[in-house]
C-alpha positions as YAML, in Angstrom:
chain: A
units: angstrom
residues:
- id: 1
  name: MET
  ca: [-67.39, -23.68, 39.64]
- id: 2
  name: GLN
  ca: [-65.46, -27.03, 41.15]
- id: 3
  name: SER
  ca: [-65.30, -27.91, 44.77]
- id: 4
  name: VAL
  ca: [-62.14, -29.40, 45.42]
- id: 5
  name: PRO
  ca: [-62.49, -32.71, 47.19]
- id: 6
  name: ASP
  ca: [-61.95, -33.26, 50.60]
- id: 7
  name: THR
  ca: [-59.24, -35.38, 51.72]
- id: 8
  name: ARG
  ca: [-59.21, -35.01, 55.42]
- id: 9
  name: ASP
  ca: [-61.09, -38.45, 55.12]
- id: 10
  name: GLN
  ca: [-58.52, -40.01, 53.07]
- id: 11
  name: LEU
  ca: [-55.35, -39.96, 54.68]
- id: 12
  name: VAL
  ca: [-53.59, -42.85, 54.11]
- id: 13
  name: THR
  ca: [-51.75, -44.75, 57.10]
- id: 14
  name: THR
  ca: [-48.10, -46.58, 56.72]
- id: 15
  name: PRO
  ca: [-48.53, -49.15, 59.24]
- id: 16
  name: PRO
  ca: [-46.15, -49.22, 61.70]
- id: 17
  name: THR
  ca: [-42.20, -50.63, 60.85]
- id: 18
  name: PRO
  ca: [-41.42, -53.57, 62.07]
- id: 19
  name: PRO
  ca: [-38.09, -53.16, 64.94]
- id: 20
  name: PRO
  ca: [-34.77, -54.44, 63.55]
- id: 21
  name: PRO
  ca: [-33.89, -57.69, 64.35]
- id: 22
  name: ALA
  ca: [-31.91, -57.80, 67.17]
- id: 23
  name: PRO
  ca: [-27.78, -58.96, 65.99]
- id: 24
  name: GLU
  ca: [-26.74, -62.68, 65.70]
- id: 25
  name: PRO
  ca: [-23.73, -62.98, 69.05]
- id: 26
  name: PRO
  ca: [-20.73, -62.80, 67.50]
- id: 27
  name: PRO
  ca: [-19.45, -66.83, 66.36]
- id: 28
  name: ARG
  ca: [-16.42, -68.17, 68.75]
- id: 29
  name: ARG
  ca: [-13.57, -67.36, 67.63]
- id: 30
  name: LEU
  ca: [-11.66, -71.10, 67.85]
- id: 31
  name: PRO
  ca: [-9.24, -72.01, 65.46]
- id: 32
  name: GLN
  ca: [-10.41, -73.56, 62.68]
- id: 33
  name: THR
  ca: [-7.25, -75.77, 61.15]
- id: 34
  name: VAL
  ca: [-4.84, -78.26, 63.10]
- id: 35
  name: GLY
  ca: [-2.27, -75.78, 62.76]
- id: 36
  name: GLY
  ca: [-4.05, -73.09, 64.36]
- id: 37
  name: THR
  ca: [-4.68, -75.15, 66.90]
- id: 38
  name: VAL
  ca: [-0.85, -76.38, 67.30]
- id: 39
  name: PHE
  ca: [-0.01, -72.17, 67.67]
- id: 40
  name: VAL
  ca: [-1.99, -72.13, 70.48]
- id: 41
  name: VAL
  ca: [-0.09, -74.99, 72.33]
- id: 42
  name: ILE
  ca: [2.84, -73.64, 71.70]
- id: 43
  name: VAL
  ca: [2.51, -70.43, 72.55]
- id: 44
  name: GLY
  ca: [1.26, -71.19, 75.90]
- id: 45
  name: ILE
  ca: [4.31, -73.12, 75.96]
- id: 46
  name: VAL
  ca: [6.04, -70.20, 74.99]
- id: 47
  name: LEU
  ca: [4.34, -68.27, 78.00]
- id: 48
  name: VAL
  ca: [4.93, -71.04, 81.03]
- id: 49
  name: GLY
  ca: [8.54, -70.95, 79.89]
- id: 50
  name: LEU
  ca: [8.57, -66.39, 80.28]
- id: 51
  name: ALA
  ca: [6.97, -67.79, 83.58]
- id: 52
  name: LEU
  ca: [9.40, -69.80, 84.29]
- id: 53
  name: VAL
  ca: [12.28, -67.77, 82.89]
- id: 54
  name: VAL
  ca: [11.02, -64.65, 85.35]
- id: 55
  name: TRP
  ca: [10.80, -66.86, 88.60]
- id: 56
  name: GLY
  ca: [14.45, -67.28, 88.40]
- id: 57
  name: ALA
  ca: [14.48, -70.99, 86.41]
- id: 58
  name: TRP
  ca: [15.48, -69.58, 83.28]
- id: 59
  name: ARG
  ca: [18.03, -72.50, 81.95]
- id: 60
  name: THR
  ca: [14.66, -75.13, 82.71]
- id: 61
  name: GLY
  ca: [12.24, -71.98, 80.43]
- id: 62
  name: LEU
  ca: [14.14, -71.69, 77.81]
- id: 63
  name: VAL
  ca: [14.39, -74.60, 77.07]
- id: 64
  name: TRP
  ca: [10.31, -74.96, 77.10]
- id: 65
  name: MET
  ca: [10.67, -72.43, 74.51]
- id: 66
  name: GLY
  ca: [12.74, -74.09, 72.31]
- id: 67
  name: VAL
  ca: [11.18, -77.06, 73.03]
- id: 68
  name: ALA
  ca: [7.49, -75.48, 71.83]
- id: 69
  name: MET
  ca: [9.58, -73.95, 68.15]
- id: 70
  name: LEU
  ca: [10.89, -77.41, 67.57]
- id: 71
  name: VAL
  ca: [7.03, -78.86, 67.26]
- id: 72
  name: GLY
  ca: [6.29, -75.98, 65.53]
- id: 73
  name: ALA
  ca: [8.74, -77.07, 62.70]
- id: 74
  name: LEU
  ca: [8.28, -80.56, 63.31]
- id: 75
  name: THR
  ca: [4.05, -80.11, 62.49]
- id: 76
  name: ARG
  ca: [4.58, -76.99, 60.01]
- id: 77
  name: ALA
  ca: [7.01, -79.19, 58.79]
- id: 78
  name: VAL
  ca: [4.36, -82.07, 58.11]
- id: 79
  name: LEU
  ca: [1.26, -80.29, 57.52]
- id: 80
  name: SER
  ca: [-0.28, -79.58, 54.07]
- id: 81
  name: GLU
  ca: [-0.10, -75.48, 52.94]
- id: 82
  name: ARG
  ca: [-3.87, -75.80, 54.14]
- id: 83
  name: ALA
  ca: [-3.63, -77.33, 57.31]
- id: 84
  name: ALA
  ca: [-0.92, -75.15, 58.51]
- id: 85
  name: GLY
  ca: [-3.16, -72.45, 59.48]
- id: 86
  name: MET
  ca: [-2.04, -69.58, 61.63]
- id: 87
  name: LEU
  ca: [1.94, -72.19, 61.89]
- id: 88
  name: ARG
  ca: [1.78, -70.49, 58.10]
- id: 89
  name: VAL
  ca: [3.98, -66.96, 57.96]
- id: 90
  name: ARG
  ca: [6.53, -67.56, 54.53]
- id: 91
  name: ARG
  ca: [6.60, -70.53, 52.59]
- id: 92
  name: ARG
  ca: [7.37, -73.20, 54.14]
- id: 93
  name: TRP
  ca: [11.35, -74.40, 54.33]
- id: 94
  name: SER
  ca: [11.39, -71.17, 55.85]
- id: 95
  name: ASP
  ca: [9.21, -71.66, 58.52]
- id: 96
  name: VAL
  ca: [10.81, -74.92, 59.28]
- id: 97
  name: VAL
  ca: [14.27, -73.46, 59.14]
- id: 98
  name: LEU
  ca: [13.79, -70.68, 61.08]
- id: 99
  name: LEU
  ca: [11.64, -72.25, 63.23]
- id: 100
  name: THR
  ca: [14.29, -75.18, 64.31]
- id: 101
  name: VAL
  ca: [16.96, -72.55, 64.35]
- id: 102
  name: SER
  ca: [15.30, -71.02, 66.93]
- id: 103
  name: GLY
  ca: [14.49, -73.82, 68.53]
- id: 104
  name: LEU
  ca: [17.75, -75.20, 69.21]
- id: 105
  name: GLY
  ca: [19.85, -71.52, 69.32]
- id: 106
  name: LEU
  ca: [17.53, -71.41, 73.10]
- id: 107
  name: ILE
  ca: [18.16, -74.83, 74.04]
- id: 108
  name: THR
  ca: [21.97, -74.34, 73.21]
- id: 109
  name: LEU
  ca: [22.41, -71.45, 75.66]
- id: 110
  name: ALA
  ca: [20.34, -73.07, 78.43]
- id: 111
  name: VAL
  ca: [22.52, -75.50, 78.39]
- id: 112
  name: ILE
  ca: [26.19, -74.00, 77.54]
- id: 113
  name: VAL
  ca: [26.36, -70.73, 78.79]
- id: 114
  name: PRO
  ca: [27.95, -71.53, 82.77]
- id: 115
  name: SER
  ca: [26.23, -71.21, 86.08]
- id: 116
  name: GLN
  ca: [27.16, -68.12, 87.68]
- id: 117
  name: PRO
  ca: [27.61, -67.65, 91.59]
- id: 118
  name: LEU
  ca: [25.63, -65.35, 93.38]
...
C-alpha cells in the first residue's frame, strides 16, 4: 500500500496584497489656450451686464454685453484655429460674423430704444 503524503505541513501562503494606491487629485481645470481664457473673461463681462440689467440699468448692461461680444469677435478673428480654444465653435468667419452682429445688435438696441416714463 502506498501512503498518501501529508500535505498539511506544506500549505502555500501567498503574501498579502498591498492596498491600492490613493487616487490622485483631479487636475485643475483651467483654460489651456488664450481663446479659453478670453472666453472666461467674456462670460464674466456678460454676467456683469446681466446683473446690471436685473438691477435696472438695462442700457448699461446691454452695452457691457455687446462690448463683450465684440471683444470675442475680435479675438476670434485674430487667433489661430488652435489657439482659439473655446471661442472656436464654427468656422472662423461664421463665429466672427455672429459675434459681431450680436454685439452691434445689443449696443444698437441700448442706444435706439427710447426712454419710457415710469
